C-alpha positions in Angstrom: -7.3 -6.7 22.5 -3.7 -5.6 22.4 -1.7 -6.4 19.2 0.8 -9.3 19.5 4.5 -8.7 19.3 4.4 -10.5 16.0 1.8 -8.2 14.6 3.7 -5.1 15.9 6.9 -6.4 14.3 5.0 -6.8 11.0 3.5 -3.3 11.2 6.7 -1.7 12.4 8.8 -3.3 9.6 6.2 -2.2 7.0 6.2 1.4 8.2 10.0 1.5 8.3 10.2 0.1 4.8 7.9 2.6 3.3 10.5 5.3 4.0 13.0 3.4 1.7 10.6 2.7 -1.2 11.2 3.9 -4.8 8.7 6.8 -4.3 7.7 9.0 -1.4 4.5 8.1 0.3 1.6 10.2 1.7 0.6 9.5 5.3 -2.8 11.0 6.0 -4.0 11.9 9.4 -7.4 10.5 10.7 -8.8 11.8 13.9 -10.9 8.9 14.9 -11.6 5.2 14.1 -14.2 6.1 11.4 -11.8 8.4 9.4 -9.1 5.8 9.8 -11.4 3.2 8.2 -12.1 5.5 5.3 -8.5 6.3 4.6 -7.5 2.7 4.8 -10.2 1.7 2.5 -9.1 4.3 -0.1 -5.7 2.6 -0.2 -3.3 4.6 1.9 -0.4 2.5 3.2 0.0 4.0 6.7 -1.8 6.4 9.0 -0.7 9.1 11.5 -2.8 10.7 14.2 -3.3 14.5 14.4 -3.3 16.5 17.6 -5.2 19.3 16.0 -7.9 17.1 14.6 -8.3 15.4 17.9 -8.5 18.7 19.8 -11.3 20.0 17.6 -13.3 16.8 18.0 -13.1 17.4 21.8 -14.0 21.1 21.5 -10.5 22.3 22.4 -8.1 24.7 20.6 -4.9 23.1 19.4 -1.5 24.2 20.6 -2.8 25.2 24.0 -1.4 22.3 26.0 -4.9 20.9 26.7 -4.3 17.4 25.4 -2.6 15.1 27.8 -0.8 11.9 27.0 -3.6 9.6 28.2 -6.1 11.3 25.9 -3.8 11.2 22.9 -2.9 7.6 23.4 -6.6 6.6 23.9 -7.3 8.2 20.5 -4.3 6.4 19.0 -5.6 3.0 20.3 -8.9 3.6 18.5 -7.1 4.4 15.2 -4.7 1.4 15.6 -7.6 -1.0 16.3 -9.6 0.2 13.3 -7.3 -1.1 10.5 -4.4 -3.4 9.9 -2.2 -0.4 8.8 0.9 0.8 10.7 0.1 3.9 12.7 2.4 6.7 13.9 1.4 9.3 16.4 1.7 13.0 16.9 3.3 12.9 20.4 3.7 16.7 20.5 6.7 17.4 22.7 6.6 14.1 24.5 4.2 15.1 27.2 7.0 15.4 29.6 9.5 17.9 31.1 12.5 15.6 31.1 14.2 13.2 28.7 13.2 10.3 31.0 9.6 11.4 30.6 9.9 11.5 26.9 11.3 7.9 26.9 8.3 6.8 29.0 5.9 8.4 26.4 7.6 6.3 23.7 7.1 3.1 25.7 3.5 4.0 26.4 3.0 4.8 22.7 4.3 1.3 21.8 1.9 -0.2 24.4 -0.9 1.5 22.5 0.0 -0.4 19.4 1.8 2.5 17.6 4.9 1.8 15.5 6.1 5.3 15.2 5.8 8.7 16.8 7.1 12.3 16.4 8.7 14.4 19.1 8.9 18.1 18.6 11.3 20.7 20.1 8.5 23.1 21.0 8.2 24.2 24.7 4.5 25.2 24.9 5.6 28.5 26.3 4.5 31.5 24.3 7.4 33.7 25.1 10.0 31.0 24.6 8.5 28.6 22.0 11.5 26.5 20.9 13.8 24.5 23.2 17.6 25.2 23.4 19.3 22.8 21.0 21.2 20.7 23.6 18.0 20.2 25.6 16.1 19.2 22.5 18.8 16.7 21.4 18.8 15.0 24.8 15.0 14.5 24.5 15.4 13.0 21.0 18.2 10.8 22.2 16.0 9.5 25.0 13.1 8.8 22.6 15.5 6.9 20.3 17.0 4.9 23.2 13.5 3.9 24.4 12.4 2.9 20.8 15.5 0.8 20.3 14.7 -1.1 23.5 11.3 -2.3 22.1 10.9 -5.8 20.6 9.7 -4.3 17.3 10.7 -1.5 14.9 9.5 1.9 16.2 10.2 4.9 13.9 11.1 8.0 15.8 10.5 11.3 13.9 12.2 14.4 15.3 10.6 17.7 14.5 12.2 21.2 14.4 9.4 23.7 15.0 11.1 27.0 14.1 8.8 27.9 11.2 5.6 27.2 13.1 6.6 29.6 15.9 7.6 32.7 14.0 11.3 31.8 13.8 11.9 31.4 10.0 15.6 30.6 10.4 16.4 27.9 7.8 20.1 27.6 8.9 19.1 26.9 12.5 16.4 24.5 11.4 18.9 22.5 9.4 21.4 22.6 12.3 18.7 21.2 14.6 17.7 18.4 12.1 21.3 17.4 11.7 21.7 17.2 15.5 18.6 15.1 15.8 19.9 12.8 13.1 23.1 12.5 15.0 21.0 11.6 18.1 19.5 8.7 16.1 16.2 10.0 14.8 14.9 7.8 12.0 12.9 10.6 10.2 13.4 14.4 10.2 10.6 16.9 10.0 10.4 20.7 9.9 6.8 21.7 9.4 6.1 25.0 7.7 9.0 25.2 5.3 8.1 28.1 3.0 9.3 27.1 -0.4 10.6 24.3 -2.7 14.1 25.8 -2.2 13.8 25.4 1.6 12.5 21.9 1.3 15.3 21.0 -1.1 17.9 22.5 1.3 16.7 20.4 4.2 16.6 17.2 2.1 20.1 17.7 0.8 21.5 18.6 4.2 20.6 15.5 6.1 21.0 11.8 5.5 17.7 10.5 6.9 14.3 10.5 5.3 12.6 13.9 5.5 8.8 14.3 6.1 7.1 17.5 4.8 3.7 18.8 5.8 1.8 19.2 2.6 0.3 22.7 1.9 2.1 24.4 4.7 4.0 27.3 3.3 4.2 25.8 -0.2 0.6 24.8 -1.0 1.2 24.5 -4.8 3.8 21.7 -4.4 2.3 18.4 -5.2 3.6 14.9 -4.6 5.8 14.9 -7.7 7.3 18.3 -6.9 8.0 17.3 -3.3 9.6 14.0 -4.6 11.8 16.1 -6.9 13.0 18.0 -3.8 14.0 14.7 -2.1 11.1 14.3 0.3 10.4 10.7 1.4 7.2 11.1 3.4 4.4 13.6 3.0 1.9 14.1 5.9 -1.3 16.0 5.8 -1.5 17.2 9.5 -4.8 18.8 10.3 -5.7 19.6 6.7 -8.2 16.7 6.2 -10.0 17.5 9.4 -10.2 21.2 8.5 -11.4 20.2 5.0 -14.2 18.2 6.7 -15.0 21.1 8.9 -15.1 23.4 5.9 -17.8 21.2 4.3 -19.8 21.1 7.5 -19.7 24.9 7.9 -20.6 25.5 4.2 -23.6 23.2 4.6 -24.8 24.8 7.8 -24.4 28.3 6.4 -26.4 27.3 3.3 -29.3 26.2 5.5 -29.1 29.3 7.8 -28.5 31.9 5.2 -30.5 30.6 2.2 -32.9 28.0 3.6 -31.8 25.6 0.9 -30.3 22.1 1.1 -28.1 21.9 -2.1 -25.3 20.4 -0.1 -27.2 17.1 0.2 -26.3 16.3 -3.4 -22.6 16.4 -2.5 -23.0 14.3 0.7 -22.1 10.6 0.5 -25.0 8.2 0.5 -26.0 6.8 3.8 -25.4 3.3 2.5 -21.9 4.3 1.4 -21.0 5.6 4.8 -22.2 2.4 6.4 -20.2 0.4 4.0 -17.0 2.4 4.8 -17.5 1.6 8.5 -17.3 -2.1 7.9 -14.0 -3.1 9.5 -11.6 -5.4 7.8 -10.3 -8.2 10.0 -7.3 -7.2 12.0 -4.9 -10.2 12.4 -4.1 -11.4 15.9 -1.2 -13.7 15.5 0.0 -16.0 18.3 2.5 -14.2 20.4 5.1 -16.9 20.5 7.6 -14.7 22.3 5.4 -14.5 25.3 5.4 -18.3 25.7 9.2 -18.6 25.8 
């Protein structure tokens, strides 16, 4: 059952307000309904989908353009329906070749119950991985315009992908983020920043909240250190899904290589897993707007 406009307004406002709180918040990245339930139960205030985590669950490599918009939004609907938390989505580069197509992706994301989404400036082309700035700005502006036309707050995150694609140019990254801010993006994000100094430079160069990918380039920086740099939101990307895979592989190798089952002692109890999968009620408020 789709969320009502009233519930989307509530979730959208809650997500927007998290970026203006007294402390930065961590937004973890579930890859299905079950992991969303666990993270919500642990007390996180919001969730974000992960394209890499989803790709691996489908037996696909990430970053190869093999996830389409319908697949990503179907996964997002599962995450949205699992908990009452606001959910943002990794919308890659908008799943479209034109600004108009990016705008349509934002509207489709809203229809899936999402209250936020990120649009990156990657092209998906190995020889030319980052879009020209003017083209990227037009796409961010189209995403923002579509978001502003929705009947609830939808947080647009604009991503500068230089550092993920072998272009460690901090000056150009800041130039891009400033341009995306000017285009109306609510949150700015440059994954892969290599140091506290680079994170601080980005945060002091823009006027919108900055998201940082934890452990990417600066794995020793914890929440307090990132807060000291001026970060407002900390995402985990694919790290939780890779951590889960790490446990899976270690357990399988123990059985194969040693014939032992020591990993069982570290596995959660069956009853605990079942308890984690008990869904809290998701409010379905009357959609008074629809009756006007």
